[in-house]
Each structure stands twice: as C-alpha cells, then as structure tokens.
DRENKOL-147686 format. One line per 4 residues: number of its first residue (from 1); their letters; for each residue x negated, y, z of C-alpha. Coordinates in steps of 0.02 Angstrom, whole numbers. Each point is the difference from the previous one (the first is absolute). Layout:
<nodes>
NUM) A) X:Y:Z  ... .
</nodes>
This chain:
<nodes>
1) MDKI) -3501:5651:2953  -128:59:126  94:150:68  84:-36:166 .
5) TDKL) 157:96:-50  16:-103:-160  -20:-163:96  132:54:124 .
9) AALP) 120:53:-137  -15:-174:-77  49:-88:162  179:-56:32 .
13) QDIN) 89:118:118  25:-130:136  -179:-64:3  -125:27:141 .
17) YFSV) -184:27:-37  -161:35:93  -172:77:-23  -162:-16:99 .
21) EFFP) -141:119:44  -187:-27:19  -149:108:45  -179:-16:-67 .
25) PKTT) -102:-113:116  -155:74:81  -121:-137:-54  -44:-90:-162 .
29) QGFS) 43:-166:79  167:68:57  38:58:-177  -40:-173:-69 .
33) NLHA) 114:-84:125  139:127:-35  -13:-49:-183  37:-180:52 .
37) RLSR) 143:57:111  80:110:-133  -12:-138:-129  87:-121:117 .
41) MAQA) 135:125:50  34:44:-182  30:-184:-35  100:-38:157 .
45) LRPL) 98:160:31  13:95:-166  26:177:67  83:126:-116 .
49) FVNV) -154:111:20  -149:31:114  -67:160:78  -184:43:19 .
53) TWGA) -43:129:132  -114:151:-17  -109:61:143  11:176:72 .
57) GGST) -94:126:-106  -34:-132:-132  -114:-93:121  46:-170:-75 .
61) SAKS) 21:59:-181  -121:-120:-83  61:-150:101  183:47:-26 .
65) LALA) -25:8:-189  -94:-165:3  144:-81:95  126:76:-121 .
69) ELTQ) -99:-74:-145  8:-170:84  188:5:29  50:82:-165 .
73) RSLG) -124:-75:-124  -63:-162:74  159:-60:84  128:85:-112 .
77) LTTC) 95:75:148  92:164:-23  -103:118:105  39:164:88 .
81) LHLT) -155:99:47  10:118:148  -81:169:-31  -31:142:122 .
85) CTNM) -50:174:-57  -71:103:145  -174:20:74  -87:-84:-146 .
89) SRKL) -87:35:-164  119:78:-125  -82:-104:-136  40:-158:96 .
93) VDEA) 187:28:-24  -21:6:-189  -122:-145:-1  118:-108:101 .
97) LEQA) 147:35:-114  -103:-30:-157  -71:-161:69  173:-58:51 .
101) KVLG) 60:30:-178  -149:-96:-72  39:-146:115  181:-4:-54 .
105) VRNI) 67:59:168  164:90:-34  53:40:179  -67:130:123 .
109) LALR) 57:29:179  -36:187:16  -54:48:176  -75:155:75 .
113) GDPP) -122:-77:122  -63:100:149  45:185:9  -118:106:-106 .
117) RSDE) -158:52:93  -115:68:-135  -128:82:113  -27:-158:102 .
121) YRDD) -8:-121:-148  -96:105:-126  -171:-72:-46  -114:152:8 .
125) SNPN) -139:-98:-86  106:-1:-157  -17:167:-92  171:-27:-79 .
129) AEED) 83:-51:163  123:144:4  50:-23:-181  19:-189:24 .
133) DSNK) 111:16:155  163:-95:-28  84:111:129  -1:144:-124 .
137) DFTW) 131:-88:-105  80:-120:124  75:45:167  149:-117:4 .
141) AVDL) 45:-165:-83  122:93:-114  -151:87:-78  -69:-169:-50 .
145) VRYI) 168:-58:-68  13:156:-108  -179:-17:-60  22:-181:-53 .
149) REEY) 159:44:-95  -83:148:-84  -156:-96:-52  71:-173:-37 .
153) GDYF) 183:28:-39  99:-158:32  -147:-119:-11  -4:-27:188 .
157) CIGV) 145:-50:110  -24:107:157  53:-50:173  2:109:156 .
161) AGYP) 5:-33:187  155:9:108  8:5:189  155:-78:82 .
165) EGHS) -47:76:169  -78:160:-65  -179:33:-51  -122:24:143 .
169) DQSH) -115:130:-77  -132:99:91  46:153:-101  171:2:83 .
173) PQYQ) 0:-132:140  146:83:87  112:-33:-150  2:-190:-14 .
177) SVEH) 175:-18:-68  86:-61:-156  86:168:-26  -167:92:4 .
181) DLPY) -69:-119:-132  146:4:-120  -44:160:-95  -172:-73:-37 .
185) LVEK) 76:-163:-62  121:97:-109  -147:93:-77  -97:-159:-34 .
189) TKAG) 150:-83:-80  38:151:-110  -183:4:-53  13:-175:-72 .
193) AGFI) -2:-135:136  81:-162:-59  12:-94:165  -20:25:187 .
197) MTQL) -100:-118:111  20:21:187  -116:-7:147  10:-154:110 .
201) FYDV) 140:-9:127  79:-122:123  157:100:38  126:-62:-128 .
205) QAYQ) 132:125:52  -120:144:-29  -38:-66:-175  182:-26:-45 .
209) KYET) 42:175:60  -145:67:-104  53:-89:-159  180:56:22 .
213) RLRE) -58:180:23  -98:-8:-162  139:-82:-101  124:131:59 .
217) HESG) -119:148:-17  82:155:-71  -128:11:-141  57:-167:-72 .
221) LFKT) -182:-42:-38  -3:-159:104  162:-85:-53  -84:-132:-106 .
225) IPII) -187:20:28  -81:-161:64  -37:15:186  -117:-140:55 .
229) PGLM) -15:-29:189  -175:-32:67  -19:-146:121  -154:-53:98 .
233) PVQS) 2:-181:59  -56:-19:180  -178:-69:-8  -43:32:182 .
237) YQIL) 68:96:148  -151:116:0  17:42:-184  186:32:21 .
241) RRTT) -30:126:139  -142:83:-92  90:21:-166  161:62:76 .
245) KLSH) -98:122:107  -93:70:-151  156:10:-107  113:59:142 .
249) SYIP) 121:-141:-39  128:-47:131  11:-179:64  175:-35:67 .
253) PEVL) -7:-61:182  80:-167:-42  -135:-33:-132  -141:54:114 .
257) KRLE) 66:-107:143  -5:-157:-108  -180:32:-52  -62:52:172 .
261) AVKG) 64:-165:70  -128:-94:-108  -135:132:-26  -135:-110:79 .
265) DDGA) 23:-136:-133  -37:59:-177  80:-151:-80  161:31:95 .
269) VKRV) -7:186:-45  -7:-46:-185  146:-122:18  107:128:89 .
273) GVDI) -54:131:-128  60:-111:-142  169:-14:89  10:189:22 .
277) LGEI) -45:43:-180  118:-134:-63  142:76:100  -41:175:-65 .
281) IEKM) 2:-61:-180  161:-98:17  85:150:78  -59:114:-141 .
285) KTTS) 58:-123:-132  178:31:56  -15:188:-31  68:53:-170 .
289) SPTP) -122:79:-122  19:76:-174  -162:-88:-48  -66:-176:32 .
293) RGFH) -53:-14:181  -188:-8:20  -123:-22:143  -181:58:1 .
297) FYTL) -120:-95:114  -158:76:75  -98:-163:3  -161:57:86 .
301) NLEK) -85:-113:-130  75:-155:83  122:-124:-74  69:-127:123 .
305) VVSQ) 128:104:94  57:90:-158  25:-168:-87  101:-67:146 .
309) ILER) 113:154:2  28:-6:-188  43:-185:6  116:19:148 .
313) CDLI) 92:147:-78  12:-80:-172  -90:143:-84  -117:-104:-109 .
317) PPST) 59:1:-182  55:-163:-79  -142:-110:-59  -58:5:-179 .
321) PARN) -110:-126:-92  -181:5:58  -97:132:-92  -176:61:-11 .
325) LGNG) -32:168:78  -82:152:-77  -89:-33:-164  61:-179:-15 .
329) NSHF) -151:-95:61  9:35:186  73:-158:76  65:1:177 .
333) EEAV) -128:-129:51  -134:133:-20  89:110:125  20:-121:145 .
337) AEEE) -143:83:93  -162:-5:-97  -110:147:36  -82:79:-151 .
341) TDGF) -168:35:79  -70:-170:45  131:-130:-31  71:-36:171 .
345) MVVE) 173:18:67  49:57:172  121:-97:108  55:-1:178 .
349) DPNK) -49:-131:127  157:-102:37  107:59:146  -76:173:10 .
353) RRHR) 150:107:33  -52:139:118  -89:166:-11  -33:122:136 .
357) RQSS) -98:157:37  13:75:173  -138:128:-7  11:186:-18 .
361) MANS) 7:4:-190  77:-130:-112  67:-174:-35  -85:-167:-35 .
365) QPRN) -9:-150:-117  -25:-190:-1  -159:-78:-70  12:-94:-166 .
369) RVVV) -76:-148:-87  -61:5:-178  58:-141:-114  -129:-46:-133 .
373) SRTR) 23:-112:-150  -88:-167:-17  -105:71:-140  -74:134:111 .
377) ASST) -150:-71:90  -14:48:182  -176:57:-34  72:149:-94 .
381) SSNR) 88:60:156  -72:140:101  -45:-30:182  146:109:43 .
385) TSAF) 133:-99:-92  -61:-179:13  58:-20:179  174:51:-52 .
389) EARE) 17:-108:-156  106:-153:-37  14:-100:-160  164:-3:-97 .
393) DEAG) 47:-174:55  -43:38:182  114:152:-1  143:-95:-79 .
397) VPSD) 6:97:-163  97:-112:-121  -63:-29:-176  170:1:-82 .
401) DPSS) 71:150:-93  73:121:128  73:120:-127  184:-41:13 .
405) RANT) 97:146:68  68:-100:147  -176:-52:52  -62:177:-24 .
409) LAIS) 136:71:112  -39:-130:133  -182:53:-9  44:184:18 .
413) EGQG) 104:-44:153  -150:-86:78  60:-180:-17  -124:-143:-13 .
417) DLGR) -188:7:-23  9:115:-150  119:109:98  -129:16:137 .
421) AATW) -126:46:-134  117:134:-64  39:72:171  -166:-21:90 .
425) DDFP) 1:185:47  183:5:49  -33:99:160  -63:171:-54 .
429) NGRW) -126:72:118  -78:160:-58  -188:15:-2  -34:-146:118 .
433) GDAR) 53:-132:-125  -79:-89:-146  -63:120:-133  53:-124:-134 .
437) SPAY) 184:28:39  100:115:-116  77:71:159  -169:40:81 .
441) GEID) -12:175:75  137:125:37  168:-68:-48  69:151:-92 .
445) GYGV) -130:11:-137  11:188:12  -184:34:23  -97:93:134 .
449) SLHV) 115:111:102  24:69:175  184:-51:-9  47:159:92 .
453) STPE) 38:176:-59  -125:142:17  98:83:142  12:-168:89 .
457) AKRL) -186:-32:-23  -41:166:81  124:-32:140  -78:-169:38 .
461) WGDP) -185:37:-25  -14:189:10  -131:103:-92  -166:-81:49 .
465) TSIE) -156:106:-16  -126:-107:97  -50:-181:26  70:11:175 .
469) DISN) 169:50:-72  0:-160:-103  -51:-104:151  142:77:97 .
473) VFRR) 126:-49:-134  -57:-181:16  9:10:191  176:70:-8 .
477) HLNG) 54:-146:-108  -79:-125:119  87:84:147  169:-7:-87 .
481) EIDA) 17:189:-19  21:-17:-189  73:-151:-88  -91:5:-167 .
485) MPWS) -171:27:-75  -53:25:-181  -49:-185:-6  150:-67:96 .
489) EDAL) 182:51:6  33:-87:166  -38:15:184  -116:-128:80 .
493) QPET) 65:-177:20  10:-73:178  -146:-114:-42  -111:147:-46 .
497) LTIK) 45:89:160  -95:-136:94  -163:70:-72  53:182:9 .
501) NELL) -141:46:120  -132:-71:-116  74:93:-148  1:161:99 .
505) QMAE) -184:-27:40  -32:-19:-187  89:166:-28  -110:82:132 .
509) KGWW) -152:-54:-101  77:79:-155  38:-172:-73  179:4:-63 .
513) TVAS) 92:-166:-3  130:-42:-133  26:-186:35  -42:-120:141 .
517) QPAV) 53:-152:97  -52:-79:166  -66:-176:28  129:-136:34 .
521) NGLR) -48:-176:47  141:-126:-5  150:95:65  171:-74:-30 .
525) SADP) 83:59:-159  150:58:102  -108:126:96  96:166:-3 .
529) TFGW) -154:103:-44  -112:-112:-104  116:-138:-58  59:-30:-178 .
533) GPKN) 66:-140:-108  101:-150:60  19:-13:187  -88:-168:17 .
537) GFVF) -179:53:-32  -156:89:57  -82:155:-74  -179:61:-12 .
541) QKPF) -86:162:-52  -175:62:-31  -18:180:59  -39:127:-134 .
545) VEFF) 4:187:-22  -6:110:-154  -54:180:16  -76:154:-81 .
549) LPSV) -167:64:65  -133:126:-57  -136:-64:-116  -135:33:130 .
553) DWKR) 95:-107:127  25:-137:-129  -187:-5:-36  -34:-32:183 .
557) LHGE) 144:-123:23  -50:-96:-156  -172:-30:76  76:-57:165 .
561) LGDN) 119:-124:-82  -145:-72:-99  9:-185:-39  105:-47:150 .
565) DSIT) 93:-154:-61  137:26:129  48:163:-88  69:25:-175 .
569) YFAG) 13:175:-70  53:90:-158  -41:184:-30  15:127:-140 .
573) NAAG) 17:184:-40  92:113:-122  -144:-7:-123  30:-187:-20 .
577) DFVS) -150:-62:99  38:-168:80  -96:-110:122  49:-156:96 .
581) SDPE) -77:-133:109  75:-126:-121  86:79:-152  75:-165:-61 .
585) SVNP) 69:-55:167  185:-31:29  44:36:181  165:-59:73 .
589) VTWG) 19:101:159  173:-60:53  59:-181:-3  125:-112:82 .
593) TFAG) 36:-184:27  179:-64:-2  81:-170:10  11:-83:-169 .
597) KEII) -94:138:-92  -174:32:-63  -99:135:87  71:167:-58 .
601) TPTI) -119:147:-26  102:158:-32  -133:136:15  -156:-1:-108 .
605) IEGV) -144:122:-22  -111:-21:-154  -109:104:-114  116:14:-150 .
609) SFKA) 147:63:100  -108:113:109  -71:88:-154  174:23:-74 .
613) WMEE) 61:74:165  -157:105:22  39:97:-159  176:34:62 .
617) AFGI) -56:45:176  -116:137:-63  133:55:-122  112:34:150 .
621) WSEW) -131:123:65  20:91:-167  189:0:18  -14:73:175 .
625) QRVF) -119:131:-67  131:51:-130  119:50:140  -108:155:19 .
629) KPGS) -47:137:-121  -166:-27:-91  -141:92:87  89:3:169 .
633) ESSK) -95:-59:153  111:-154:15  -24:-45:-183  -189:18:10 .
637) LLER) -9:-103:160  99:-145:-72  -105:2:-159  -162:-8:101 .
641) IRKD) 66:-147:100  54:-93:-156  -170:21:-82  -105:-41:154 .
645) YWLV) 94:-133:101  -2:-189:-19  144:-121:24  -57:-152:100 .
649) NVIA) 87:-161:49  -84:-104:137  59:-176:47  -59:-94:154 .
653) NDFA) -3:-186:-43  -30:-58:179  178:45:48  -2:-110:155 .
657) EKGA) -137:107:78  70:144:102  -55:169:-67  -76:-78:-157 .
661) LWDR) 48:149:-107  14:148:115  -159:-27:100  -99:10:-161 .
665) LL) 87:156:-64  22:98:161 .
</nodes>
C-alpha cells in the first residue's frame, strides 16, 4: 500500500496524520548524516509518507533520485518524489519517472518549476537541444499530470500544489489570488491529481478560507480530495523572513510580534516557533474535514523542532513493537550518526545553542566535534579532524541499546548526549556552516536561482553592457539604492554598513563583494550592532571579505598574499580551479564567550564549504545571464565575466590589529 491515497483511505476518519519533506544535501558528508537522521526519524516519528524535493530544471535530479532510493528502498518509507517539467532535458522527465518506478516510488508531486524560458536554457552545444527541450511538451503542471496519466495509467498517485494565499508567479505577478489560481487547480484535478499539498503559510484564517472555498467549489471536484496543509517550523528568524519573502506568505502581526521580541536569541526563536506551530495545528484540528486531517512539514533537513511539535500536538502514531527498517538487517543502532565515509559521527559541543550571520549575504553555524569509537586509532585521523575529536566515553555516548521508540524520540528532540549528537546542527546557517550537515547550504533545496522574476531582475540590475555597469550595480546595493543582489536577497546589515567605505573602494577597483564582516574585539554581546547570543557575554570577529575579481587581478593579488601566515585565503573559478593558503584549514571567524558555556563559534570558513559555494556562486552568474536573450550584449558580458573571474575569500587572522584586512587589499 505505497500510494498516498490508498494509505489515507485506510485511515480512520477521525485520525490525524503527518508527513515530512527533505531535500538532497549538497555534500557527500551531508547525505551520510541525513541517512542517519532519516533512520532515526522513521523509528521515532513514523510519518505516513515522506517527500523528496527536485531542483529547478532538474538541477538535483541524480541526488533527488538517490535520496528517494534511500527513503523508499532502504528505509521502507512511502515516498513522494517531486518532479518539475520546465527548462530541462525532455529525456530527464521520462528517465525520472522510469527510475521512480524501478525504485518502487508510487507517488509524484507534479510541479511546473520556473516559467518556460527555452531560449535562455537551451544548451547550444547539444545538437539535439531543440528536440530535447521539455518546454515543447510542458508549459504548466497540468501538462505533466496528463502525461503521467497517459504513459503510466494509475501506477502513480499524483499530487499537485495548492496556494492558500494565491500563487506568486512571475508570469502573472499581478494576479496573486486564490480565485485566479482556481481554474488551473480544476484542470490539474480533472487531469488526474489525487491529492493537493499546499505551500507554507502562517495565516490560519487564510488557509481555512481557502479550504472552505475548495470544498464548496461549484465543480464539486474538491469535496473529498485530500488537502494537506504545508507547515514550516520556525528554525530561525532570518530563515522565516527569507522563506516568507520568497513565497509571498503573510505573517500575521501577532505572530511576527512574538518572534521579533526574541529574534536575537535563536534558541528562544525556536521555542516560540514551536508554540506558534502548535497553536496553528490545534486550531486546524478543530476544523471539520471529509478526510483524515493531515499536516505536511517542511523540515529543512532538521529534526529537533519537528519532533517537538509532533510530540506536543500528539501527532505521532501509537507505538508498535520494535522493527528492523528497510531490508530487515538495518538496525537503528547503525543510524545513530555513523558516517559512511570514514567511520566517525558528528556531534555538537555541549551548550552550543546559537548561530548568527550579520554580513551582507547569509547565515552561520556552530562548530562541531567528531566522536570516534575506541577501535579507531587517533593516528587514522586527519590533521583537520583530530583537534575536533572525542572518544565515545568522553562524549557520553552510552553503550546500551538506544533503539526503543521512547529513547529514539528523546534523541530526535535533542535530549541527553545522544540527543545532542542527533541535533548538533540544529541551527541552520546557509553556506557558512559545517559542510557535513544535511542542512548545509541554501535552506530550500531548490537549486541555483536568482529568486526574483525576469522583470524584477531587470528592474533591480538593469541591462548591463560593460564592466562599469556591473560595478555600478554593486555600488548601488552598497549605497542602499537597491535591496537585493543575485547573491543576496537582502539589504546590508547594520554591521556591514560599518565597513561600507571599504566595500565601495573594492567596487571602485572592480572587485565585487558578496560577503564580508568587520573586526570585533571583545564587545559585549548586548551591543546593538555587533552583539548576539545571551546578554552576559563578549563577542569577537576576524575580518574577512569575499569578492569576485578578474583573473589578471587575482594573479597579482595571489602573489602579494604569498605565504603571509596572518592571512588565510580560498580562491576558485568557474572551471573548478581551486587554490588556498591552507586547503585543510577550518577557520572560525566569529566566536563568543558566555557565562556557563563553552566558547561558541557560529561562523566558519573552510575549503569544503567554500568549494560547494563556489559552484553555486558561478551558477548564479549563469542564471543572471539567462535573464537576457542569447547573443545580446548583456548575455555576452555576463558569460565573459563568469568564465574569466575568480571568487576569493580573504581572512585576516590578526583581528586585533587595526586595518589588518583592508590595508592589505586597498
């Protein structure tokens, strides 16, 4: 019974159920640790099904299918694979469906993806590019629904997206309304959709109004179809604002007020977020439904907050006798956190409960320890990991069987030493965190994107035809004239404004900054500009800057940086070339000391994460190029820049010395 609709039909009418969603991690280590997390959550939480996301244009296709194989085959979890159909290889649609069938996946969430832009996305190096363009056959999600039904009959259960506040679509941004969307939803349902899964929301009244409108629709199509509300637990204030901005979801003032009151304390934000989601769920439980009431959680590849919400709202199914997962020989002990690559497991240093990123780009992440077994000699550890290792007994990992469901749930909720091992990356932090975290990188798992429509991109950044035009775009962002760049959806933070003059000087040189932070030497954690964490501490920062520059300038700068041990740098280009003063180094650049806590290091720069980000950063140049017609002056300019420029990150280790970074660069 692997079809979602069959599983729902078998549930008692008055039961509540839930499902969870994951995206493919960016790194091999992240994938290994997600395997551990999924195994634990399957044991502790027992979701009705899990969703696996699919990147725009099929950008994560191989990783998405690998994750679907893990959930469906290895863990025995009913899996729903997301599938988009625009701006990608036509063959990839068929390959994905065939592979899903081979894996035993019986559920597809049929999505359109970005609006079709064949000219911009066509690969001219492929002689069959025009013939293999998915946009020839697929313009809307309904085209994919029809195609799946025509080719596979009833083999797949097909779900489609619903939008309680209207779909914000660049093809008709002026029409974000439920009434505008309804004809499309009717078409998708008539074509063969079996359930509707909604976009995230925090406005319960808007959702209830939406569901009532569907149930009472004149077509009668939605009277009994399962409608599953999408909920995103609050992982951080920054993530909340970013995701609601991108999805155009409304945050009721009373909800926002509660979160803004604690936005400087990530632990408090999570606690208030659990309260808010719990209240939303309890309110929705009281609303009558012709089908069992379900809740779909966008987990962001994290488990602690989701587990706490599920436990509080009594959504976890009754316990059953302990069972092996998957093929019958995969015991829970194997999934506690052992990484497949070299036999270590990743855990958090006790008391680390704060992340922060107050630069111009992204968020941040605490440092971790690595717990090694007694049988693993320390001599096998690399120089990089040995300083961060602790033996099992030192880390408090018990030797008794942890596989009871009660213990497993406690672990997923972050309780005890094993709970800290399970939730070591509990504060998601974008590209500045640990590359071994399943949540490393952008938190939506959507792939490289500008996150703005083509008209909005042109409004913000114009039609550049010269290097000076690009420099001017960066200057305008630094001066607050535009509030977003291709690499950042936000205006500069107050902290970054303190080095605005230096960043403008970089722009004058044609060196375009995408991330930075000033030096801080022992300011109080309550400082209104630089402070973070509990109010009883002191914070420190090494200055760093990350920027694009021409290859000829990098050649000169590389020679000037030389072997200066007070400077650490990482650099790479679109071709994959990579150089560093110390490729294996792990560089905490923000840390704090607080009463009763270990030193907390929320922002890290290291080679593994830099290389993962580098690929994405140059991919964003390609996305910007696709805003313009192939062969246009703007398109050719952006392509030249992408192929020639280097991305460089420079850290000044002597942070106490005034001008340690900027004097060298400027």
